[in-house]
ZAMARGU-4260 file (C-alpha; in steps of 0.2 Angstrom, whole numbers, plus 5000, padded with zeros to 4 digits):
<rodrens>
0) 5000/5000/5000 | 5007/5017/4996 | 5011/5029/5009 | 5004/5046/5007 | 5008/5063/5015
5) 4999/5080/5014 | 5004/5098/5015 | 4993/5113/5019 | 4996/5131/5014 | 4987/5147/5018
10) 4982/5157/5003 | 4976/5172/5013 | 4962/5178/5023 | 4957/5178/5041 | 4945/5167/5051
15) 4931/5161/5042 | 4937/5170/5026 | 4954/5161/5026 | 4958/5150/5011 | 4968/5135/5014
20) 4976/5125/5000 | 4980/5106/5003 | 4990/5094/4992 | 4992/5075/4994 | 5009/5067/4989
25) 5012/5049/4985 | 5027/5040/4992 | 5038/5042/4976 | 5032/5058/4968 | 5037/5076/4970
30) 5021/5081/4961 | 5004/5081/4971 | 4993/5066/4967 | 4978/5076/4972 | 4975/5094/4979
35) 4961/5106/4983 | 4956/5121/4993 | 4945/5125/5008 | 4938/5141/5015 | 4937/5142/5034
40) 4947/5135/5048 | 4964/5126/5045 | 4956/5110/5053 | 4944/5109/5038 | 4959/5108/5026
45) 4967/5095/5037 | 4951/5085/5037 | 4949/5086/5018 | 4967/5080/5015 | 4965/5066/5027
50) 4949/5061/5019 | 4957/5061/5002 | 4972/5050/5008 | 4959/5037/5014 | 4950/5038/4997
55) 4967/5035/4988 | 4971/5021/5000 | 4954/5012/4997 | 4957/5015/4978 | 4974/5006/4980
60) 4966/4992/4990 | 4952/4989/4977 | 4965/4990/4962 | 4975/4976/4971 | 4961/4964/4972
65) 4961/4949/4961 | 4947/4949/4948 | 4933/4936/4951 | 4931/4922/4939 | 4918/4926/4925
70) 4900/4920/4928 | 4896/4917/4910 | 4900/4899/4905 | 4908/4903/4889 | 4920/4916/4897
75) 4924/4904/4911 | 4928/4890/4898 | 4940/4902/4889 | 4948/4906/4905 | 4950/4888/4909
80) 4958/4884/4892 | 4970/4899/4894 | 4975/4893/4911 | 4978/4875/4905 | 4988/4882/4890
85) 4998/4894/4901 | 4992/4910/4893 | 4984/4915/4909 | 4990/4911/4927 | 4979/4904/4940
90) 4984/4912/4957 | 4987/4899/4971 | 4978/4903/4988 | 4988/4912/5000 | 4994/4905/5017
95) 4980/4914/5026 | 4967/4907/5014 | 4974/4890/5016 | 4973/4891/5035 | 4955/4898/5035
100) 4949/4884/5024 | 4957/4871/5035 | 4950/4879/5051 | 4933/4880/5043 | 4933/4861/5040
105) 4938/4857/5057 | 4926/4869/5066 | 4909/4861/5061 | 4915/4844/5067 | 4922/4851/5083
110) 4906/4860/5087 | 4895/4845/5083 | 4906/4835/5095 | 4904/4848/5109 | 4885/4849/5107
115) 4873/4837/5116 | 4860/4828/5105 | 4846/4839/5113 | 4856/4855/5108 | 4859/4849/5090
120) 4840/4845/5089 | 4835/4863/5094 | 4847/4871/5082 | 4840/4860/5068 | 4822/4864/5072
125) 4827/4883/5072 | 4835/4881/5055 | 4820/4871/5048 | 4808/4885/5054 | 4819/4898/5046
130) 4819/4889/5029 | 4800/4887/5030 | 4798/4905/5034 | 4807/4910/5018 | 4796/4899/5007
135) 4780/4904/5014
</rodrens>
C-alpha cells in the first residue's frame, strides 16, 4: 500500500474567510497526486486532506484485488483453456486462505462433537423454521 503525505498552505484571509490549499503526495512523487482548497478553519483543510488520503488508500486496495472468475459459462471455459495452455496464470491461495479453509473444515466437526443431542435438535428445528419461513 502506498504511503501518502499531505501539505497545507494558507492562501490568505482571516478566520472564516481564510483560504487553505491542501495537496496530497504519493510515496515516490514530487508532484501532488491530488489537491484542493477549503475556505474556513485550517482544521477543515486537514480533514479534507486526510479524507482524500483514505480515498486514495481504498482505491489502491480495490486495484490490488484479484478479479473474480467470470459467471458466463463461455467466458469461464475460455479462462480455463487459457490457464491450461499457460496463457493465463491461476493464482494459488495464500497461506492465510489455506489456514482459514482448514480451520473451517475442522470447526463444524468440533462444534458437533461439543453439542449434546438435545442442543443439536434445537438448532436443527430453528434452522428448519427459518427455511419454511422463507418459502411461505
